[in-house]
C-alpha positions as CSV (number, residue, x, y, z in Angstrom):
1,M,-4.3,31.9,-15.9
2,S,-3.2,35.4,-14.9
3,N,-2.5,36.5,-11.4
4,E,-3.1,40.2,-12.2
5,V,-6.1,41.8,-10.5
6,V,-8.2,44.1,-12.6
7,I,-9.9,47.0,-10.7
8,R,-12.6,48.8,-12.6
9,Q,-15.8,50.8,-12.0
10,A,-18.9,48.5,-11.7
11,T,-21.6,48.6,-14.4
12,I,-25.2,47.4,-14.2
13,D,-24.0,44.3,-16.1
14,D,-22.0,43.4,-12.9
15,W,-25.1,43.3,-10.7
16,N,-25.5,39.5,-10.4
17,S,-21.9,38.8,-9.5
18,L,-21.8,41.9,-7.2
19,A,-25.1,40.8,-5.5
20,A,-23.5,37.4,-4.8
21,L,-20.5,39.1,-3.1
22,I,-22.8,41.3,-1.1
23,A,-24.7,38.1,0.0
24,Q,-21.3,36.5,0.9
25,M,-20.2,39.5,2.9
26,N,-23.6,39.5,4.8
27,F,-23.1,35.7,5.5
28,D,-19.6,36.3,6.7
29,H,-20.8,38.9,9.1
30,S,-24.1,37.2,10.1
31,Q,-23.0,36.8,13.7
32,K,-23.4,40.5,14.1
33,F,-26.9,41.3,12.8
34,D,-27.3,44.9,12.0
35,P,-30.6,46.0,10.5
36,I,-29.2,49.2,9.2
37,N,-26.6,47.3,7.2
38,S,-28.9,44.6,6.0
39,I,-28.2,42.9,2.7
40,H,-31.2,44.7,1.1
41,L,-30.2,48.2,2.2
42,V,-26.6,47.6,1.2
43,G,-27.7,46.2,-2.1
44,E,-30.0,49.1,-2.9
45,G,-27.4,51.7,-1.9
46,I,-24.8,50.0,-4.2
47,L,-27.2,49.6,-7.1
48,H,-28.1,53.3,-6.7
49,G,-24.3,54.1,-6.9
50,I,-23.9,52.1,-10.1
51,R,-26.8,53.9,-11.7
52,T,-25.5,57.3,-10.7
53,N,-21.8,56.9,-11.5
54,E,-20.7,56.8,-8.0
55,A,-17.5,55.1,-6.6
56,V,-18.5,51.5,-6.9
57,Y,-15.5,49.5,-7.9
58,V,-15.0,45.8,-8.5
59,A,-11.9,43.6,-8.5
60,E,-11.6,40.7,-11.0
61,L,-9.1,37.9,-11.2
62,D,-9.2,35.6,-14.2
63,N,-12.5,37.2,-15.2
64,K,-14.1,36.4,-11.9
65,M,-15.3,39.1,-9.5
66,V,-13.5,38.6,-6.2
67,G,-14.1,41.9,-4.4
68,Y,-15.8,45.3,-4.4
69,C,-15.7,48.7,-2.7
70,A,-18.8,50.9,-2.8
71,W,-18.8,54.6,-1.6
72,V,-22.0,56.3,-2.6
73,H,-23.4,59.8,-2.3
74,L,-27.2,59.6,-1.6
75,P,-29.6,62.3,-2.7
76,L,-30.4,63.5,0.8
77,S,-26.8,63.4,2.2
78,P,-25.0,66.6,2.9
79,E,-22.9,67.9,0.1
80,G,-19.4,66.3,0.0
81,L,-20.4,63.2,2.0
82,V,-20.3,59.6,0.7
83,N,-21.7,56.6,2.5
84,G,-19.4,53.6,2.7
85,Y,-21.4,50.5,1.7
86,G,-18.4,48.3,2.3
87,T,-15.2,46.9,1.0
88,Y,-15.2,43.2,0.6
89,V,-12.8,40.6,-0.8
90,D,-13.6,37.0,-1.1
91,E,-11.8,35.0,1.5
92,A,-9.7,33.0,-0.9
93,H,-8.2,36.2,-2.4
94,R,-7.4,38.1,0.8
95,G,-3.8,39.1,1.7
96,K,-3.2,40.3,-2.0
97,K,-3.8,44.0,-1.2
98,I,-6.9,43.9,-3.4
99,S,-8.9,46.0,-0.8
100,E,-6.2,48.6,-0.9
101,K,-6.4,48.9,-4.6
102,L,-10.2,49.0,-4.5
103,R,-10.2,51.8,-1.9
104,A,-7.5,53.8,-3.8
105,S,-9.7,53.7,-7.0
106,A,-12.8,54.7,-5.0
107,T,-10.9,57.5,-3.3
108,K,-9.7,58.9,-6.6
109,H,-13.2,58.8,-8.0
110,C,-14.7,60.6,-4.9
111,K,-12.1,63.3,-5.2
112,L,-12.9,63.8,-8.9
113,L,-16.6,64.3,-7.9
114,G,-15.7,66.8,-5.2
115,Y,-16.5,64.6,-2.1
116,D,-14.4,65.0,1.0
117,T,-15.9,62.8,3.7
118,I,-16.5,59.1,3.7
119,Q,-18.9,57.8,6.4
120,G,-19.2,54.2,7.4
């Protein structure tokens, strides 16, 4: 078993594992119900981001997805603006700077696409 975290851009083949992490994030935050950030809207935004080559990154440890960061430009958003659909790391893997690595990859991707503002 390797302890090296792999950060990479998400693909459509990641959807089932990613959806499970989105559901876990929603469960972790279920004490604060927020209809705008419901699991369905977050999932749709992230899926759109995967399909349109936006900054949706996943973290893997020993070939298991343990986290994600999703910053997505939506079609009707102002130019240069991306919406943050969350950064989440499974509780068992927190404290390893995985979220920092995910956000760094997403930031680099957004800069390459010419985005300058992250909302959310």
